[in-house]
C-alpha angles and dihedrals in degrees: 000000000000123000088247092055091044090052093049092048091051092050090050091053091050091049092051091047090050091053095048115118115272126209116232131183122208109243102182145337125227130180139180137185121241110205111211108205142134093301088079089058095058094086107026120188104248094205092051092047091051091049093050097042100087092046091047091054091053093045093048092048089058103034100031106066113108113236098180147311138269123217096224143353111298129196137162128249139146138297092016137339140176092249097047089047090051095051094048089049091051090058089055091044092052093052092085090071089060096046088248130136107195119187091218144350135227126207119177121235090221091063093059105089105171144013136254116238121214112270130022119021118203130197086253090058090052091049090052091054095045108024098154131089092246114145134200118261139173132218142162124243130183117240089254090055091047089055089048089052092049090050089054090050090049090050089055090049093245146329134199108292128176130243113290096039113115117184128174114199131189117205122231119244091263091054092227101101138028140218123219111246099175141347133196135175118214090339094309132112114250113252108219091209097047126090124240128195113224134189121206142130124300088235091060093041086065089063097257130146096036097301105105091154088080089063088068091064120126133202088038119192109190114164114202103199116115091241087072092063112124094239090061091048090051091048091049090052091053092046091051091055092043091054089054093046093248129140116224113246136176134173141194102254108168100273088143117029123190117210 
């Protein structure tokens, strides 16, 4: 073997050795918060601003129009919140456009991804709250299935339910899950043998998000056109109030009570 070949072989061995896996041990973890506020706007990059400008105009033209107003800050939380109540009520409100008369509506907490801030609400704000492609749908449940659904909602410590739903829930000892104590619809006991028309999201109708009772629904009406997306229904609700000079309001009113 020549000196040249010997040298190259040695370098190859060193390279392989250098790439061999090394064993590391985590010594510590540190973190910090970076607050992004107006201080970063004091010295904008002119080139970056110029590059973004045409896209910003298009984005603002779509997301910026005001569709209505809310009376106060609204956010979602279990077991019940002003925002989850509002969204469930909107599903019932929208039913008239489908020639439907649901007894109640269900909107999942997991599908609410932002808050409404007091004052003007833009289409962009609505999109932040309802960013998914979930669409309204209608189905029929027996009273027994409705009670099963309400038990699943109680177990999850609450979901968005429309006006007229009254659930009393007792928490388990661990405080993580609940048990349904009682359930009424518009002041009436639920008849296990009767049938109840329900409005919800197509995502939930498939049995997702811990509410498989909805998958048992019959006489399903589930329109697929984009106009049936929940964000458009929410926007229409706001526009309807805006046209009548009304501010959208919603309150926590004891639809789900925790013992």
